[in-house]
N, CA and C of each residue as an Amber inpcrd file, in Angstrom:
protein
   198
  -0.7850000  -9.1940000  -7.9940000  -1.5740000  -8.8570000  -6.8170000
  -1.4220000  -9.9750000  -5.7910000  -1.1360000  -9.5960000  -4.5770000
  -0.9730000 -10.5620000  -3.5000000  -2.3460000 -11.0390000  -3.0410000
  -2.6080000 -12.3390000  -3.1410000  -3.9230000 -12.9000000  -2.8170000
  -4.2630000 -12.7890000  -1.3360000  -3.2670000 -12.6630000  -0.4700000
  -3.5210000 -12.5510000   0.9690000  -4.0860000 -11.1840000   1.3410000
  -3.8510000 -10.1970000   0.5260000  -4.2740000  -8.8330000   0.8190000
  -5.6770000  -8.6230000   0.2600000  -6.5550000  -8.0570000   1.0640000
  -7.9570000  -7.9040000   0.6640000  -8.1100000  -6.9430000  -0.5110000
  -9.1910000  -7.1210000  -1.2440000  -9.4920000  -6.2260000  -2.3620000
  -9.7040000  -4.8000000  -1.8600000 -10.2480000  -4.6500000  -0.6610000
 -10.4520000  -3.3160000  -0.0780000  -9.1150000  -2.5860000   0.0670000
  -8.1050000  -3.2880000   0.5420000  -6.7800000  -2.6800000   0.7110000
  -6.1670000  -2.3630000  -0.6480000  -6.2840000  -3.2770000  -1.6080000
  -5.7670000  -2.9990000  -2.9530000  -6.4610000  -1.7800000  -3.5530000
  -7.7700000  -1.6600000  -3.3630000  -8.5190000  -0.5160000  -3.8970000
  -8.0540000   0.7930000  -3.2490000  -7.8400000   0.7810000  -1.9410000
  -7.3260000   1.9750000  -1.2600000  -5.9710000   2.3760000  -1.8290000
  -5.1110000   1.4020000  -2.0120000  -3.7800000   1.6900000  -2.5570000
  -3.8760000   2.2680000  -3.9640000  -4.7060000   1.6710000  -4.8070000
  -4.8600000   2.1880000  -6.1760000  -5.3350000   3.6390000  -6.1660000
  -6.2490000   3.9620000  -5.2610000  -6.7700000   5.3280000  -5.1660000
  -5.6420000   6.3270000  -4.9110000  -4.6290000   5.9010000  -4.1780000
  -3.5130000   6.7770000  -3.8230000  -2.2530000   6.4960000  -4.6490000
  -2.3800000   5.7510000  -5.7430000  -1.2430000   5.4130000  -6.6110000
  -0.1360000   4.7190000  -5.8220000  -0.5360000   3.7330000  -5.0410000
   0.3890000   2.9330000  -4.2420000   0.1310000   1.4630000  -4.5480000
   1.0260000   0.6030000  -4.1000000   0.9130000  -0.8290000  -4.3540000
   1.1170000  -1.5950000  -3.0520000   0.1130000  -2.3710000  -2.6590000
   0.2440000  -3.2310000  -1.4800000   1.1160000  -4.4190000  -1.8650000
   2.2170000  -4.6070000  -1.1520000   3.1880000  -5.6470000  -1.5020000
   3.0130000  -6.9270000  -0.7030000   2.8900000  -6.7890000   0.6060000
   2.7960000  -7.9790000   1.4520000   2.1090000  -7.6220000   2.7600000
   1.6810000  -8.6820000   3.4310000   0.9790000  -8.5030000   4.6930000
   1.3290000  -9.6720000   5.6050000   1.6090000  -9.3600000   6.8670000
   1.7850000 -10.4100000   7.8700000   0.8350000 -10.0880000   9.0240000
   0.8590000 -10.8280000  10.1030000  -0.1240000 -10.5890000  11.1690000
  -0.1050000  -9.1800000  11.7750000   1.0190000  -8.4720000  11.6640000
   1.0960000  -7.1500000  12.2960000   1.3900000  -5.9940000  11.3480000
   1.8380000  -6.2820000  10.1220000   2.3370000  -5.2300000   9.2360000
   1.8400000  -5.3970000   7.8050000   1.5070000  -4.2650000   7.1790000
   1.2060000  -4.2040000   5.7490000   2.3240000  -3.4060000   5.0960000
   2.9360000  -3.9370000   4.0440000   4.0030000  -3.2480000   3.3330000
   3.4550000  -2.7060000   2.0230000   3.7230000  -1.4110000   1.7800000
   3.1720000  -0.6960000   0.6310000   4.2920000   0.0390000  -0.0910000
   4.2650000   0.0060000  -1.4290000   5.2400000   0.7360000  -2.2400000
   4.6180000   2.0310000  -2.7470000   5.4210000   3.0950000  -2.7070000
   5.0350000   4.4150000  -3.2080000   6.2030000   4.9990000  -3.9760000
   5.9170000   5.8970000  -4.9190000   7.0150000   6.5460000  -5.6290000
   7.3430000   7.9090000  -5.0280000   6.4460000   8.4310000  -4.2160000
   6.6560000   9.7260000  -3.5830000   6.2760000   9.6220000  -2.1120000
   6.2990000  10.7500000  -1.4390000   5.8690000  10.7870000  -0.0420000
   4.4130000  10.3400000   0.0490000   4.0670000   9.6830000   1.1300000
   2.7050000   9.1680000   1.3040000   1.6880000  10.3040000   1.2530000
   0.6830000  10.1820000   0.3740000  -0.3610000  11.2070000   0.3010000
  -1.1320000  11.2960000   1.6190000  -1.5890000  12.5020000   1.9120000
  -2.3680000  12.7090000   3.1310000  -3.5830000  11.7890000   3.1110000
  -3.7980000  11.0940000   4.1710000  -4.9550000  10.2110000   4.2900000
  -4.6610000   8.7510000   4.0310000  -3.6170000   8.4470000   3.2790000
  -3.3330000   7.0500000   2.9320000  -3.0070000   6.2140000   4.1640000
  -2.0830000   6.6630000   4.9730000  -1.6710000   5.8620000   6.1320000
  -2.8270000   5.6450000   7.0970000  -3.5810000   6.6910000   7.3650000
  -4.7240000   6.5560000   8.2800000  -5.7580000   5.5940000   7.7150000
  -6.0250000   5.6840000   6.4160000  -7.0120000   4.7970000   5.7900000
  -6.5540000   3.3450000   5.8430000  -5.2690000   3.0990000   5.5840000
  -4.7540000   1.7320000   5.6190000  -4.7250000   1.1830000   7.0420000
  -4.3260000   2.0160000   7.9930000  -4.3360000   1.5730000   9.3970000
  -5.7530000   1.2250000   9.8380000  -6.7150000   2.0540000   9.4530000
  -8.1080000   1.8070000   9.8280000  -8.6280000   0.5240000   9.1830000
  -8.3110000   0.3300000   7.9010000  -8.8180000  -0.8380000   7.1690000
  -8.1960000  -2.1450000   7.6430000  -6.9360000  -2.0920000   8.0940000
  -6.2280000  -3.3270000   8.4350000  -5.9770000  -3.5180000   9.9240000
  -5.9230000  -2.4290000  10.6720000  -5.5490000  -2.5100000  12.0820000
  -4.0770000  -2.8450000  12.2590000  -3.2830000  -2.6000000  11.2130000
  -1.8630000  -2.9830000  11.2330000  -0.9490000  -1.7760000  11.1170000
   0.3130000  -2.0230000  11.4480000   1.3730000  -1.0400000  11.2200000
   1.6350000  -1.0110000   9.7160000   1.8920000   0.1720000   9.1690000
   2.1290000   0.3090000   7.7330000   3.6140000   0.5860000   7.5060000
   4.2430000  -0.2660000   6.7080000   5.6500000  -0.0980000   6.3350000
   5.6710000   0.3900000   4.8870000   6.3750000   1.4970000   4.6400000
   6.4350000   2.0700000   3.2940000   7.7730000   1.7820000   2.6400000
   7.7220000   1.4280000   1.3650000   8.9270000   1.2780000   0.5440000
   8.8790000   2.3370000  -0.5420000   9.9970000   3.0160000  -0.7560000
  10.0940000   4.0270000  -1.7980000  10.5820000   3.3620000  -3.0840000
   9.7780000   3.4110000  -4.1320000  10.1330000   2.8310000  -5.4250000
  10.2700000   3.9430000  -6.4550000  11.1460000   3.7640000  -7.4640000
  11.1750000   4.7130000  -8.5750000   9.8090000   4.7170000  -9.2730000
   9.4000000   5.8780000  -9.7630000   8.0800000   6.0210000 -10.3860000
   7.8750000   5.0270000 -11.5260000   8.8910000   4.8130000 -12.3520000
   8.7550000   3.8950000 -13.4900000   8.4910000   2.4650000 -13.0200000
   9.1630000   2.0440000 -11.9690000   8.9520000   0.6840000 -11.4430000
   7.5320000   0.5310000 -10.9020000   7.0670000   1.5350000 -10.1860000
   5.7200000   1.4710000  -9.6230000   4.6720000   1.4610000 -10.7330000
   4.8490000   2.2940000 -11.7480000   3.9020000   2.3250000 -12.8710000
   3.8130000   0.9680000 -13.5530000   4.9350000   0.3040000 -13.7140000
   4.9310000  -1.0220000 -14.3500000   4.1920000  -2.0380000 -13.4860000
   4.3210000  -1.9150000 -12.1740000   3.6910000  -2.8720000 -11.2640000
   2.1940000  -2.6280000 -11.1030000   1.7710000  -1.3750000 -11.2640000
   0.3500000  -1.0600000 -11.1240000  -0.3820000  -1.5320000 -12.3630000
């Protein structure tokens, strides 16, 4: 778990089976194994005020990281 990313953001990601990878002043990077679930991007944008960058990971890799 990246210590720079808030617990609120990690909790949102877990709810949608995603993994918050990194955060800089303007962007949050998130890993998903499938297309972004409805509501995830809006929730992350609202919580962070940042642009959301998505990375597509194989399901097995994401499961191991979660």
